[in-house]
Structure formats: structure tokens, C-alpha cells
N, C-alpha and C positions, 0 to 999 in steps of 0.2 A: 539390700545391704543388711548383714547381721551385726549385732552389737558385740563388742569385745567383752570377755568375761569381766564382771565387776563394773562395767560402764553404766553410768546413770543415764536413763532415758528421760528427756524432758518432754513428756507426752502431753499434747494439748488437752486431753481428757482430764488431766489433773489440775488444770488452771481454773479452779472454782472461783466464781465471782459472786460475792454475797449480796450484790445489789438487789434490792427488793423488787425492782421493776425491770422489765425488758423492753427492747425496741418494739416488739409486738406483744402487748399485754392483753390477755383475754378480756379483762374487764373493760378495756377501752374499745373493743371491737364487737363485743357480744352484750346485748341488753338483757338484764334479768327478766325472767318471765314467771308466771304463776306455775311453778313446777313443784312437785312434791319434794320435801327436804330429804326424804329417805329414798335411796336408789339401790337397786340390785344390778350389778354388771354381770350378765350371764353370757358365757362363751358358747352355749349350746343353741344354735339357731332354731333347731327343731323344737326345743323346749319353749323358746320364746314364742314361736308361732302358736303352739298349743295353749300356753298360758294366756296369751292375749285373746285368743278365741274364747276360752272358758270364762274369762273374767271381764269380758266386754272392754278390753283395752282399746285405747285410741291414741293415735300419734298426736303429740302436742308440739313437736318440733323435730328437727333433724340435726345431726352432726354430718358434716360433708367432707369428703376427701376425693381424690381422683378415682377411688374404687366405687364412688357413688354416694347416694344419700342413705344415711343410717338412721332409722326412726328412733326417737325418744318416745316411749309409750308411757301413758298413765293408766294404772289399774286401780280398781277398788278391791283391795286384798285384805281379807279379815276385817272389813269395815274401815280400813284406813287407806289413805292415798299412798301409792307406791309408784316410783318411776322404774322403768325397766328398759335396758338397752344392751345391745351387743357392743362390747368395748373395743372391738378391733383386735388384731393379732400382732404381737410383737410390742416391745416396750415403747418405741417412739409413738406409734399410733395410739396405743392404749393410754399413754400419758397425755397426749394431746386431747383425746376425747374426754378424759377425766377433767382436765383443765377447763374445757368448754362446759361441762356439766356444772362444775363449781361456779363458773361465771354466770350461769343461768339461775343458780340458787340452790342446787342440791348441796347437802352438808354432811350426810351420813351414808356411808357406802359399805356394802358387802359384795364382794366378787365371788363367783363360783365358776369353776372350770376344771378341766382335766390336767393331769401332769404325768410325766414319766416317773416310774418308780426306780429308785436306786438301791433299795434293800429288798432281799427276796421274801421277807416274811410279811410284806404288806399286800393283802389280798385284793383282787380286782373288785372295785366298788367301795373299798375302804375309804373313809373320809380322813383327810389329813388337814390339820389346822396349822398353817405356818406361824411360828412365833418369831421368825427372823428370815431374811432373805440374803443370801450371799450375792454380792453385787458384781456379777460377771457379765454385765451389760454396760451400755454407755449412758443411757438416759438419766439414771439417778445421779450421776456425777455433775449434772447441770443444776441440780436442786439442793444437794447437800455436799459438804466437804468430803474428800476421799476417805473412805473407811471400808473395812471388809464387809460389814453387814449393815442392814437397816431393818428396823422393826415396824410392825403394824401398830395401830392404836391399841393400847392395853384393854380399854373398855370394850372395844369391838371383839377382841379375842375372847374375853370373858363372856360376852353375850353369845358368841358362837358356841363355846364349850357348854355353857348352861343349856342352850337349845338342844344340842346333841345329847346331853345327859338326860334331859327331860323326856326325850323320845327314845332313849336307850339305843342310840345309834353308835355302833363301834367306831372309834376314832383314835387317832394318835396326834400328838403335837410335836413339832420339831422344825428344823430349818429346811428351807427350800433353796435350790440353786437356780438363780435366774441368769440365763445366758442368751446372747444374740445368735450364737452359732449352732443351730440345731444339727447341722451336719459336721460339726467339729467337737462333738462330745466324745473325746477319745477315752480309751480305757484308763490311761493315766489320770486324766482329769476326773473321771468318774470316781476312781479310787481315792483321790485326794478329797473330793467333796464328801464322800461317805465317811472318811476318816475324821472330818471336822463336824460331822453330825447331820449332814443333809439326807433327807428321806426322799426328796423328789427333785425333779428338774422341770422348769417351765421357762416362759419368756417374758413375763410381765410383772411379777410380784414386787421385785425391788423397785421398779419404776413407780408402781402404784403407791407403795409405802413412802417413797421419797417425795412425790408430789403432795400426798396428803399431809406429811409433816411440814413441808414448806408452806402450804396454804392453810394449815391449821384446821383441817377437817378430820373426821373420824373414818377409819378404813380398816377392814378386816377381810380375810379371804378363806374360803373353803376350797380344797382341792380334792379331786376324785382320782383315785389310783387307777391309772390307765396302763399304757404300754410299759413293758418291763425292760430296763436297761441294766439290771443287776448281774446278768449272766454274761457269757462270752459272746452271745449273739442276741440281737434285738428280738423281742417277742411282743408283737402288737396286741395279742390277747383279745382281739375283737372289742376293745373297750368302747369304741365310738358307736357300737350298736347296742350298748347296754342301757337302753332307754329308761328303764325304771329307776336306775340309780341316778341318772342325769336329772330326771325330773325331781326326784327326792332332794337332790342337792339344791335345786332352786328353791324349793319350798322351805327347806331349813335356812337358807340364806335370807329369804324374805322374812321369816319369823324373827330371826336374830336381828336383822336390820331394824325392823319395826319396834323391837324391844329397847332400842337405844334412844337417847334424847335426840330431838330433831336437829341439834346443832349448837 
């Protein structure tokens, strides 16, 4: 059934409940462990495997879903303890894994991953630092009242930018569009997001930022310019084979994360 013009829709997603605890509360089901307070959430499984091997990483725990056991690694990185994990794909799973990391004791997070590019002048491999995420997914609405955007932690963004500038890495800052519907990124929606300042599209940032705000932890993100949605046709640009840029993104994320207070 379609709605009549001007009709108000009482959508359940807008029924925000500010109750501080839920029926299933992570801290009631997950015991804290001796986990590093600093954590990098890396979407690149190939990079995780390489970094774990190079830095004698070891699994200290797992997060678990129906897709299997996902290791939480501890590394000795630059002489510091660092947790490393793949955060899952899509806002609900990524938010759930983040909740479970917080319950274990992690407090300072930087995520790194790829994103679709909405504007034509962002080159492949260019680093984008989100300063806000447009909330076109569902998960963030369970953590914060309805609003168009949600922001990462200011200190985390500042640490990321300082790290990029220190290494002379080309980068831009701006909004990202977080959506659940990867096959419903219509031309009209893309044009609207570009008009409001979005540089990229991905599926997790808004949820990450909302969970972090709700739980009072620090969170920032680096995005790697991947496939191009700015033209009339999708251009994959081979971004998932651009290994050197993906590994660099992890190293920048790790440095920025470890430069922040532990919590």
C-alpha cells in the first residue's frame, strides 16, 4: 500500500526509547577481559592476515555470529598493545560487534575500509575522513533520537587528520552516506546526497558513530576511495585489488588510534 500525499507515516524506526539498558545488555552477557583499550576495525581481511603475521598477532577472543567465529587479535604495534578485528559488513552486524568489543574493555576505536565515491574528483586510493554520516540505515535509530546526521568523536577525527598530515597523505574531509540498500542507490538518491555534501557511500559509519556516542567511547573512521558511483554507470575501478593503499590505510588508522587517550 502506498501512502497518500501528505500522509504522516508512524514508522517503528522513529520510536526511539532512551532507556539506558536493553533486555539483552552486552555487559550482562560478556565478561571484561584483558584486551587492549585501543582497537582498529579493519574491513580488509587480506590486510588483517598480513599484519597479524608480521606483528606476531595472536587471537585473544572471538566475536561470534551465524557466519562463524571472528577473531579478536592482539598485536604489539609500535611498542604498544593494539586490538585488531574485522568488524563485519553492514550496520547491524558491525554495531553488534562494536558493542561486544566495548563490553570486553576496548575504549578507543578507529575503523578503516572502502567506500563508493559519489563525486568524480576523488581519485582511487584517496583517503576520506568522514566528519558526519547521513543516517539512511536503521541501526543508528535505536541508539540516538531521529536526526539526519550523526558525527564521529571530534578528538578521533583530529587525530586522524593529524596523522595524515604528518605523513603527507592526500585526503579530504566531509560527509558520508550510510545506507542499508546497496542495490537501491538510485540516481535520484545519489544526486540528493551529493547536493547535501556527501563524498562517499558505505554501510556502517552512521551505526558506528551512534553506538560510540551512546556508549561514551571514542570513534573515528578512514575511508578509502573505491568504486565510482558519480557517473551514469557504476565503475568498479579495481579498488579491491589496490593492496598497497589498503595496507597503508590500516597503518594510518593504527597510528591515529594509538595517539588517542586509552579511554
